[in-house]
C-alpha positions as CSV (number, residue, x, y, z in Angstrom):
1,I,-5.5,33.6,-1.3
2,T,-4.3,31.1,-3.9
3,M,-1.4,28.8,-4.0
4,A,1.4,29.8,-6.3
5,E,2.1,27.3,-9.0
6,S,5.5,26.2,-10.5
7,E,6.1,26.2,-14.2
8,S,4.9,22.5,-14.3
9,G,1.5,23.5,-13.0
10,V,2.1,21.7,-9.7
11,P,1.6,24.1,-6.7
12,N,4.8,25.1,-5.0
13,F,5.3,22.8,-2.0
14,S,4.3,23.9,1.4
15,L,3.9,22.4,4.9
16,I,1.5,25.2,5.8
17,W,-1.2,24.5,3.3
18,Q,-3.6,21.7,4.2
19,S,-3.4,20.3,0.7
20,Q,-1.9,20.8,-2.8
21,Y,-5.4,21.3,-4.0
22,D,-7.7,24.3,-3.5
23,L,-10.1,23.2,-0.8
24,S,-12.4,26.1,-1.2
25,T,-13.8,24.4,-4.3
26,Y,-15.7,21.2,-4.6
27,L,-13.4,19.9,-7.3
28,G,-10.3,20.6,-5.2
29,R,-11.8,18.8,-2.2
30,V,-12.7,15.8,-4.4
31,K,-9.0,15.6,-5.7
32,H,-7.8,15.9,-2.1
33,M,-10.1,13.1,-0.9
34,Y,-8.9,10.8,-3.7
35,R,-5.4,11.6,-2.6
36,Q,-6.2,10.8,1.1
37,T,-7.8,7.5,0.2
38,D,-5.3,6.3,-2.3
39,P,-4.6,2.7,-1.4
40,R,-1.2,2.7,-3.3
41,T,0.4,4.3,-0.2
42,L,-0.2,1.0,1.7
43,F,2.3,-0.8,-0.4
44,A,5.2,1.7,0.0
45,S,8.4,0.0,1.0
46,S,10.4,1.0,4.1
47,N,13.0,2.5,1.8
48,E,10.3,4.7,0.1
49,V,9.1,5.9,3.5
50,A,12.6,6.7,4.6
51,T,13.2,8.7,1.5
52,A,10.0,10.6,2.0
53,K,11.0,11.5,5.6
54,E,14.4,12.6,4.3
55,L,12.9,14.8,1.6
56,L,10.5,16.5,4.1
57,Q,13.3,17.0,6.7
58,G,15.5,18.5,3.9
59,F,12.7,20.9,3.1
60,K,12.3,22.0,6.7
61,D,16.1,22.5,7.0
62,D,16.2,24.3,3.7
63,N,18.7,21.7,2.6
64,L,17.1,19.9,-0.3
65,R,19.3,18.1,-2.7
66,P,19.4,19.5,-6.3
67,G,16.7,18.4,-8.7
68,V,13.9,17.6,-6.2
69,T,10.6,18.7,-7.7
70,N,7.4,20.0,-6.1
71,L,5.6,16.8,-7.2
72,Q,8.1,14.6,-5.3
73,L,7.7,16.7,-2.2
74,W,3.9,16.5,-2.3
75,R,4.0,12.8,-2.9
76,A,6.5,12.4,0.1
77,R,4.0,14.4,2.3
78,Q,1.1,12.2,1.1
79,L,3.0,9.0,2.0
80,I,4.0,10.2,5.5
81,E,0.6,11.7,6.3
82,S,-1.1,8.5,5.3
83,A,1.0,6.3,7.5
84,Y,1.6,8.4,10.7
85,H,-0.6,10.2,13.1
86,P,-0.2,14.0,12.6
87,Q,0.0,14.8,16.3
88,T,1.6,11.7,18.0
89,Q,3.7,10.8,15.0
90,E,2.9,7.1,15.8
91,E,2.6,4.8,12.9
92,I,-1.1,3.9,12.2
93,F,-1.8,0.2,11.8
94,P,-2.3,-0.2,8.0
95,I,-5.9,-1.4,7.9
96,F,-7.0,1.6,10.0
97,R,-5.5,4.2,7.7
98,F,-7.8,6.2,5.5
99,S,-5.9,4.9,2.5
100,A,-7.2,1.4,3.4
101,F,-10.8,2.5,3.7
102,A,-11.9,1.3,0.3
103,L,-10.1,-2.0,0.4
104,V,-11.2,-2.9,3.9
105,N,-14.8,-2.0,3.0
106,I,-14.9,-4.5,0.2
107,P,-15.4,-7.5,2.5
108,I,-17.5,-5.5,5.0
109,C,-19.9,-4.3,2.3
110,A,-20.0,-7.9,0.9
111,M,-21.2,-9.1,4.4
112,L,-23.7,-6.2,4.8
113,I,-25.4,-6.8,1.5
114,Y,-25.2,-10.7,1.5
115,P,-28.6,-12.2,0.7
116,T,-29.6,-14.1,3.9
117,N,-32.5,-14.6,6.2
118,S,-30.2,-15.4,9.1
119,M,-30.8,-12.8,11.9
120,L,-27.5,-13.9,13.5
121,F,-25.5,-13.2,10.3
122,I,-27.1,-9.8,9.8
123,A,-26.3,-8.8,13.4
124,T,-22.7,-10.1,13.1
125,A,-22.2,-8.1,9.9
126,Q,-23.4,-4.9,11.5
127,W,-21.2,-5.6,14.6
128,F,-18.2,-6.2,12.5
129,N,-18.7,-3.0,10.5
130,Q,-19.2,-0.8,13.7
131,S,-16.1,-2.4,15.3
132,F,-14.0,-1.4,12.3
133,N,-15.5,2.1,12.4
134,V,-14.7,2.7,16.0
135,A,-11.1,1.4,15.5
136,L,-10.7,3.6,12.5
137,N,-12.0,6.7,14.4
138,Y,-9.7,5.9,17.4
139,A,-6.6,5.4,15.2
140,N,-7.3,8.8,13.5
141,R,-8.5,10.6,16.6
142,N,-7.7,14.2,17.6
143,A,-4.9,13.6,20.1
144,S,-5.1,17.1,21.5
145,S,-8.6,16.3,22.9
146,E,-8.4,12.8,24.1
147,M,-11.8,10.9,24.3
148,P,-12.5,9.2,27.6
149,M,-12.7,5.4,27.2
150,S,-16.2,5.6,28.8
151,T,-17.4,7.9,25.9
152,L,-15.7,5.6,23.4
153,G,-17.4,2.6,24.9
154,L,-20.8,4.3,25.0
155,S,-20.6,5.4,21.3
156,Y,-19.5,1.9,20.3
157,S,-22.3,0.2,22.2
158,A,-24.9,2.7,20.9
159,A,-23.7,2.3,17.3
160,V,-23.8,-1.5,17.5
161,A,-27.2,-1.6,19.1
162,S,-28.7,0.9,16.7
163,S,-27.2,-0.7,13.6
164,C,-28.4,-4.2,14.6
165,G,-31.8,-2.9,15.7
166,L,-32.3,-1.0,12.4
167,A,-31.1,-3.8,10.2
168,L,-33.3,-6.4,11.8
169,G,-36.3,-4.0,12.0
170,M,-35.9,-3.0,8.4
171,K,-35.6,-6.6,7.3
172,R,-38.9,-7.5,8.9
173,L,-40.5,-4.3,7.5
174,T,-39.4,-5.1,3.9
175,D,-40.4,-8.7,4.3
176,R,-43.9,-7.6,5.3
177,F,-44.3,-5.1,2.5
178,L,-42.4,-6.9,-0.3
179,G,-43.5,-10.4,0.7
180,A,-41.4,-13.6,0.9
181,A,-41.1,-13.9,-2.9
182,Q,-37.3,-14.1,-3.8
183,T,-37.6,-12.1,-7.0
184,A,-34.6,-10.3,-8.4
185,A,-36.2,-6.9,-7.8
186,N,-37.2,-7.8,-4.2
187,M,-33.7,-9.1,-3.4
188,A,-32.1,-6.0,-4.9
189,I,-34.2,-3.7,-2.8
190,K,-33.7,-5.6,0.4
191,R,-29.9,-5.9,-0.1
192,A,-29.6,-2.2,-0.9
193,V,-32.1,-0.5,1.5
194,V,-31.7,-2.5,4.7
195,P,-28.0,-2.2,5.2
196,Y,-28.0,1.4,4.0
197,I,-30.5,2.6,6.6
198,A,-28.8,0.6,9.4
199,V,-25.3,1.9,8.6
200,V,-26.4,5.5,8.2
201,G,-28.5,5.4,11.4
202,A,-25.7,3.9,13.4
203,G,-23.2,6.4,12.0
204,I,-25.4,9.3,13.1
205,V,-25.9,7.8,16.5
206,N,-22.2,7.3,16.8
207,L,-21.5,10.9,15.7
208,L,-23.9,12.3,18.3
209,C,-22.5,10.2,21.1
210,I,-18.9,11.0,20.4
211,R,-19.4,14.7,19.7
212,Q,-22.3,15.5,22.0
213,K,-20.2,18.3,23.7
214,E,-20.4,20.3,20.5
215,L,-24.1,20.6,21.0
216,T,-23.8,21.7,24.7
217,E,-20.5,23.5,24.8
218,G,-20.0,24.4,21.1
219,V,-17.0,24.4,18.8
220,T,-14.2,27.0,18.7
221,I,-14.8,29.6,16.1
222,Y,-12.3,32.1,14.6
223,D,-12.4,35.3,12.6
224,S,-10.9,35.8,9.1
225,D,-7.5,36.6,10.7
226,G,-7.4,33.4,12.7
227,L,-8.2,35.1,16.0
228,E,-10.1,32.8,18.4
229,L,-13.5,34.2,19.3
230,G,-14.8,31.5,21.7
231,K,-17.1,28.5,21.4
232,S,-20.4,28.6,19.5
233,T,-23.1,26.0,19.9
234,E,-24.7,27.3,16.7
235,A,-21.5,26.4,14.8
236,G,-21.5,23.0,16.6
237,K,-25.1,22.3,15.4
238,D,-24.1,23.2,11.9
239,A,-21.0,21.0,12.0
240,L,-22.9,17.9,13.3
241,F,-25.8,18.4,10.8
242,K,-23.3,18.6,7.8
243,C,-21.4,15.6,9.2
244,G,-24.6,13.6,9.4
245,V,-25.5,14.5,5.8
246,A,-22.0,13.5,4.7
247,R,-22.4,10.1,6.4
248,A,-25.7,9.5,4.6
249,L,-24.0,10.5,1.3
250,W,-20.8,8.4,1.6
251,C,-22.9,5.3,2.4
252,I,-24.9,5.6,-0.9
253,P,-22.3,3.6,-2.9
254,M,-23.3,0.6,-0.7
255,M,-26.6,0.6,-2.5
256,F,-25.1,0.4,-6.0
257,P,-23.8,-3.2,-6.1
258,P,-27.1,-5.0,-5.4
259,V,-28.8,-3.0,-8.2
260,I,-25.9,-3.5,-10.6
261,M,-25.7,-7.2,-9.9
262,A,-29.4,-7.7,-10.4
263,Q,-28.7,-6.7,-14.0
264,L,-25.4,-8.5,-14.4
265,N,-26.7,-11.8,-13.1
266,K,-29.0,-11.9,-16.1
267,I,-25.8,-12.7,-18.1
268,P,-25.8,-16.5,-18.8
269,L,-22.2,-17.0,-17.6
270,L,-22.9,-15.4,-14.2
271,K,-26.2,-17.4,-14.0
272,R,-24.3,-20.6,-14.3
273,S,-21.5,-19.8,-11.8
274,S,-22.4,-18.5,-8.3
275,R,-18.6,-18.3,-7.6
276,L,-18.0,-16.0,-10.6
277,S,-21.1,-14.0,-9.7
278,F,-19.6,-13.6,-6.1
279,F,-16.2,-12.4,-7.3
280,T,-17.8,-10.1,-9.9
281,E,-19.8,-8.5,-7.0
282,L,-16.6,-8.0,-5.0
283,V,-15.1,-6.1,-8.0
284,V,-18.3,-4.0,-8.3
285,I,-18.1,-3.2,-4.6
286,G,-14.5,-2.2,-4.8
287,V,-15.0,0.0,-7.9
288,T,-18.0,1.8,-6.5
289,T,-16.4,2.4,-3.1
290,M,-13.1,3.8,-4.6
291,V,-14.9,5.9,-7.2
292,F,-17.9,7.3,-5.4
293,V,-16.9,7.6,-1.7
294,P,-14.3,10.4,-2.1
295,P,-16.8,12.8,-3.9
296,A,-19.3,12.2,-1.1
297,L,-16.7,13.0,1.5
298,A,-15.9,16.2,-0.3
299,V,-19.4,17.7,-0.3
300,Y,-18.6,20.0,2.7
301,P,-15.1,21.4,3.5
302,Q,-13.6,20.1,6.8
303,Y,-12.8,23.7,7.7
304,D,-16.1,25.4,7.2
305,S,-17.6,28.9,7.9
306,L,-20.9,30.6,8.7
307,P,-22.1,34.2,8.3
308,I,-21.5,35.8,11.7
309,S,-25.3,36.6,11.8
310,K,-25.9,32.8,12.1
311,V,-24.0,32.4,15.4
312,E,-24.7,33.8,18.9
313,A,-25.3,37.5,19.3
314,K,-22.3,37.9,21.6
315,F,-20.0,37.2,18.7
316,Q,-21.7,39.6,16.2
317,G,-20.9,43.1,17.3
318,D,-20.7,45.4,14.3
319,S,-19.1,42.9,11.9
320,A,-20.9,41.5,8.9
321,G,-18.2,38.9,8.0
322,R,-17.9,35.2,8.5
323,V,-16.6,32.9,11.3
324,Y,-14.6,29.8,10.7
325,F,-14.4,26.5,12.5
326,N,-13.2,22.9,12.1
327,K,-16.3,20.9,11.1
328,G,-14.6,17.6,11.2
329,L,-15.5,14.5,9.1
């Protein structure tokens, strides 16, 4: 099934389709993720939000004013979906919207890769990062399946403990193998590898804590007609594995700034000014986050599928098709 396009090449607007892009292709998912993380929606005025609501309501009522284009409708939907929870319709606090992800991660990444020997600073940076992550996850939670506060607290504690433990442990390990010499190459490796391993490890721990029921009870699977078949633990394992891989991939951009800055800091102007070097690094962090994170998020589709032969025998019967499920992010 493909989306019909208007004469302008923009898909005809729909509230049924998940996106204006084809999510069955990697390129379509990349475009969708750039759209979801577009920080420009954060600066929309109250009048622009009101106009967007009016357009979408007019579409629902089949009462659009003349001259409204498909592009205007898609942009209106993007603005509303970026600012409001899809189930509760409550406004999401701006810094916890996905559209703020890249901007908020500029200071967070700067803290995580800051060259320091202070164990307290390293632990504080990891704590701050995991605190933001849990707030982001809660603000964008699935409201139809509320998470008990005890589970949220457990995942938060486990993520903070694992990130701090991994960061401090990796720092000691790199100090032992690379030595105490503060060469540009050594510092680049330490600033790139230590926070990456800590953040990825904590992200996977957080994932397993929050979604542990998917391993024991499974996720709901559907046939090609959308008929619910039941819950499959095999699909749950596949979903968690792919989400773990995705977390490892979307943290890779964190490793770029230290390597890039190791080269840029050879420029005489940056050598002479630590302040200019710092602001240059912030720019590098912002660019790498905004450019490289969406393609990493798009590696696997959120709504995924498996050959029916890969799930439990009770679902297979005589069919040789596929089953479908919400993998999550």
